[in-house]
N, C-alpha and C positions, 0 to 999 in steps of 0.2 A: 543613633549612627544612621546614615543616610546611604542610599544606593550609590553614591559618587565615591565611596570609601572603598579602597582596595584592601578587602579583608577575606580571610577563609569562610566567614559566615555568609558573606555576599556571593562568594564563589559557589557555596553550596546551594544557595537561594537560587542562583541562575540555572543551575542544573535541575533544581526541584521543578522550576516553572518549565523547563524544556521537556520535562518527561510527562507534562499534562497535555495530552493532545489537543484538548478543545481550547487551550489558553491562547491568545493572541496578544502581542505587543500592541495591536492597535487599541486595545480596551483595557490595557495594564500600563499605567504610567511608570510604575516600578520596574517592571519587565524592560521597558524602554530604557530606563536608566541604567539599568544592569548591562544592556546590550551596547550602550555608548560606552561605558566603562570598558566592556571587553575590547571594544575597537580601538579605544584611545591608549589603554596601557597594556603593552605586551606582557607584563609581570602577572597581571589580573587574568589575562587570558590563559597563561601558562597554569596558573593556580585552578583555573576553572577545569582544564583539560586533566590536571592531576586528581580532582575531586571526582570527576566523570570515571577516570581510569580506576580508582579506587572502589568505584561501585561497578566494575565490570561494564562499563559504557565507553563509546568512544564519539567524540564530537566530529561530525560529518560536514557541516556546514553552518555558516554564519552570515545572517544579513539583517536588514531591518524587518524582515518577516519573522525572526526568531532564530534560536539556537536549535540545530537539529541533532539529537544523540540517538544512537542506536546500541544495540548489545554489542560487546567486544568480542564475545565468543559464544559458542553453542552452549556452554555451561553458565553463562551468566543468568541470573535469576529474571532477567528482563527478555531473555530469549523465548521465541514461540517455536514449539514444534508441531508437526501435524498432530501427534498425540495429545496436543493441549487444546486442540480446536473442539468446542461444544461436546461435552462428555457424552451426550445421548445419540452423536452420530456413530455410524459404523466406519471401520476403516476406508472402504471405498467412497463413502460419502465425504469423509474428512479430505481424502485426495482430490476429489471432485471439486471440493470447497476452494482448496489451494489453486487448482485450475480456473476457477471462476474469478479469482483474485487476479491471476495473472491477465485474464482475458480484458476485465475492466481496465487495468492500467494499458494495455496495448491500444485500447480504443481511444484512450486520450492521447498516447504517444506512440502513433503508428509508424514513425521513423525516428532513427536515433538523433537527427539533427534537432528534434524538439525536445530531447532531453538534455542536449548540452547548451541549449539556448535558455538562459534565465528569463528572457523577456518574451519568450514563447508563452501564450496563452491559448491553451486547448479550448475548443469550443465545447458547449453544453452536450452531453451524450444521454441516450435514454436507454431503457431497459431492454428494448428490441435489439439495438446495437451491441449490448454487452452479451447478450444471449446468442446472437448470431456469431459472434466472434468466438465465444466459448465452444459452440459446436464445430466451428472451422478448426479450432485448436484441438479438439479432441479426436477429429478425424484425422487430421494430419499426424498427430501422434500415434494414432493406432496404425495408419499406413506405414509410418516410419519404423514402427516396432517390427512389423513384419518384413521390413526391407533392413533391419539391424543398422539403422541411422540415427540411433538416439543415445550415443555414447556418452554425451554430456547432460542427459536428462535423469533425475533420480528414478530409480526403478520403483520405488514405493509410490509413485504417482500412477503407474499403470492401471491399478484398479479405478483409479479415477476417470481416466478417459474411456476405459471400458463402460463404466457406469453411465457416463454423459452420452455415450453414443447409443445406448439402449434405453435411454429415458424418453418419456413424452416431453414435448416442449413445455406443456403446462397441463395442470389438472383443473377442471371445471369446478369452482368452489373451494378450492384448496387456499390455505393460508398464503400470503404474499411471500413469506420467507419459509419455504419448507423443502427438504432435501428429496422431495419425492418427483421432482421435475427440473428441467434445465432453467427454466424461469425461476423456479424456487430457490435453486442453488445460487444464482445471481442476486437474488434478494436477501439471502443470508450473508453473502459476501459484501453487499452494500452496507448492510447493518453493522458489519465488523468494521469496515473501512471507515465509515462515518465515525464510529465512536472512537476509532484509533487516530483521527484527526488527518485522514489520508484522502478522503473525498467529502465534499459538501453537497448538500441539497441545494440545486440552483432555482429550481421552480417546482413549487408543491402544486398538486393536483389531486382530485378525488379519484380520478382513473390513473392507475399506477403506470399504464403505458405512456402517460403525458407528463410523469415527473422527468425532470432532467437533473443532472449531476455535473459537478467540475471538480477537478482535482485540487489538491493543496500543493504548497511548495515543497512540503514534508514528502509527498508522494514523489515529487520529481527527483528529489535529492537521493531518496533510498533506491530508486529505480537505476539512477545513474551510477550508483556507487556498490549497490549489493545485488542486483538481480542476476538470476541465472542466465546468462547471456543466450545460450542456444534456446532454451525454453522460451525466452521473450522474443526471440527473433521469429520463432514459428507462429506465436500469437501474433505478432505484428503484421505478418503475411496474411493472416486471416482478417485482421482489421482493415489493411489495405485494400483488400479484395471486396470486403463488404462496402466500401466506399465508392468502388468503381462503377 
């Protein structure tokens, strides 16, 4: 049986490949063949979507860069909640980590036009850019809470922005990824996003401040389709101000 055959097995195989964040069609000929079949045969594409639906997944995007699938609901076994983030973290640290993810994404996509343009390639970004944007986001959220201007932002994130506003930028001698500083929270978020296939290391360096990162197409699609718009807009404001 080859990848050019429209079968349930191959449909399931394509979904299986799509849920592996580190897998790329560039290095996987079988993946490319399955994507070609998805493009060429509507019946196979429908079968793939049915397999995904049966697994509580939704197909968000398809291109030569791969198939992007996401949890279809909060009840999906593939869904991640704040409580699922690193069991050793306190609730306020988990909320801060969520904000760190949003800040990183906003640095790559400081305007909505970048999200809508598949040809847009964000420039590499550094730890300092992510850190500054997280601080700006937390301060804006804290000020907005005092002004009751956060109706679309989940209330469970409030301990996160309070924590970030009270934390030191970094702790001398601390681990690169530690919840005890703003820089450490960014480090934790980057580890998670790299493992999840949302961000990749662009340039390695012995000095963490010199390491740069770039986003993947998966991140762009998820931000475009799933992001809490108000929260992301606040983060984009901070990212844009940081570039001024």
